[in-house]
Steps between C-alpha positions, in 0.01 A plus 500: 500500500656799320852629555353798688298260731814310569683811615206609713469150649863472583529844651161513682442130586755209507238227433541474114561167343848468348392274211239760402759770520750315288230435236406861474862630494580263204181624335599868547860495379498850351369633838775311669764658294351848555502436875857397487594811305330745727540341852721679745713244692674680792786352711239285669493311167809317631294362785233405250742281321619343820151418616384390158572136595260486786153350462250714312270513798777660714568746216145600465437532870820695543416724209153576647636531856336746739497780246187362336161389645389149443183404307282560815628850547722418802862574524683157559791489736835398361588131539733426784854489360411692191537866412261684268648617180451879397289588203811528272586149579159384407550670157835340466364153576220530240771599252702197580188277446439661165866456407469128592203461274651687214829302517297173492334619183845607346640163565200329343546698181866379460392172352703449177203338326318830513784698340380676177794344286419150626116542404597645166737217414244236616244671279701478172725209541256227377493676167869529455658229286854382411559463123749244365568511117702242326626516141710236317757658255660310231831626349667348206873494517741478201650163488858467365426163359234658265763713346725202453234298325413787261865563421604134419178336394281784376201407709384530859369195676524630863206652675581841641595498874221633724546622858187509713484760780206543749462862604288570810364831626345576836262780565189609682149600417155530645147394407266782419189299417344185653521328166879476539627802291837600621693834434883496504796647317549447136872415567412219731302321226684638180503270189201334651425299186787274585434492877357255749341707774440361846321701766518417868248656734560580860343180614761296323291382194665524165305554174581527126436854354500634153601838362225729366663827405747764615639841452868569466457872553336468844686180581170321588367160396180309548480130557236260613495196726374182324254387764133527562486626845433827687825677615547784761591819330612856549243744391590792276187697561648656824860586440738709720508874470883472493588772749853603552641357823224232539599157621534242231557122506673289225360147470652222277731226414825672598806292386276201458365517860124512496291738708777738565423840655688829505384841622575861434343826396392652162790713418379657175182480309623596146820365375442452122160320547646321804460541869803475730541333832780416734347155579730224398425373150709179426533263207178290483291797639420608145133494423410478863255759667598808697228577743414754771394438856138454392587223259435725194729476195774767473674340194682206362867443591710561187863579563767585746780749421824373658733743332466835330593535127832631635555169694439660841321235730152605630283393783113512525426562139227254397233564231158377443236540223215727642167334573327744259707367215437143615125543512485661158712225352302222664171642352668494151654157544142353609351619171775306313442197721137507419564470135736202541363138497542287808832308478464134413750227576697475169692192414868544534654641184705263308873560511792356327526140610776445757691175520507291818881559531436882495189478721646281769877566486552834302692339204434577129616199287602454128574189295864454418516444110806379329585848379459652852704220670778553255504869548509476874739208505262253667470138418223437241159357574530518874314726752282808493650849500408746785446840327381705794469486875250711686651700801421360839353180346577158635746457208665830583540417867657170408766680292373397161611734221383534144722326249517183699337177380254274683587134430275312746181569685489270790656185337366549151725628223357792312563628139210747448298756686186313426639194672564704819154638491357142489722405799386800690133456408409352847718718708319716756590800703753396776624182330876435465645421158860408421668666205833391365649818367839591344688487184634208284751637254519344149819300441604511862485247777452747782150556627396773733166370639307552825181368636286768665170450691250773439171559683211590273357846600 
């Protein structure tokens, strides 16, 4: 049945099947809306709303009434106890049925799973990754003992004090090729030669990655996952037209929380080779994609301006690298990647040997020679000098300071650093070792000693 046939059927003959009517009404939504917009509902419409709860058969028979002939050409008599509605009421009844069918359709479209933003995020999220970089920094600190040795003895027998710090950086990126190539910000993976790069995909799997190349001018970098598998990716062949006012979505690793979403509009298209958005861009979003409601790339999250150069706070000023710049850079980066050989697992580079005392407890040691013992006022031929203590190490947490002397390890007397190394040779991480530490002054009877239990790290 067509919508016109339904109208004729209801107004001329009340024998139409409701299921068929509802099916046609749902199939002819535009006609329903036009009918709602053009129908004239008089005051009798109030009565239609009142009787709309009656069974459909009563409504149809009342709507046809004695004003229309039945299918056999006879004019039926009104049913006892009922009163025929005028033609205007029949029109109002049809309008109510159309409204009911249209409302049902509108409610069905309110499912959140069908929202454009939800569909766009679901499309790109499998290709978005969290990037965690880790770099160990060694700093050499000037040791006052070294100056002392050089001044009084003319030579330096103390190794420089080193402080090790682990610097971590969190950012985002997204895969642009099924082979596992990732585009991100250069400042997320800067100084990549000293970095360990770990990439976590949306399904929770973590992979190692290596740095290929980058560009400080555009703040873009190219890295690759070290895995032989096919990855979901965001295509750069069909990018967003970047129209002012279009809805954009920022996807990334905001403040360390993976799969974070923020939404806004494209506020400006050209801001010194950047696009501007009022969508929230937080620390950790750097390198993540900015997409439109079709899941096409708008740009890469780059920076957020919290204050003007004059120190005035701002709101809704986030910037992204445009998709066109990203696409051109990726094409250039791929050519560089093709010229690079596949990374091989290299053996760990040899470093300066670290003693067991330093490795497990954070202490650097030095033999106490006769000259050094006399200069420091310590008893000759006893103990090993502590020349440096690493911050936040087990020794530091126990209160051990440089300049003190180790006299015993567990119950064994020690007089050389080599002897301590031999005693610690079988120590493993987590083991407890007792150190007798203090100072025994030459020519004095007083001893300031303490036995401390340190847990190997």
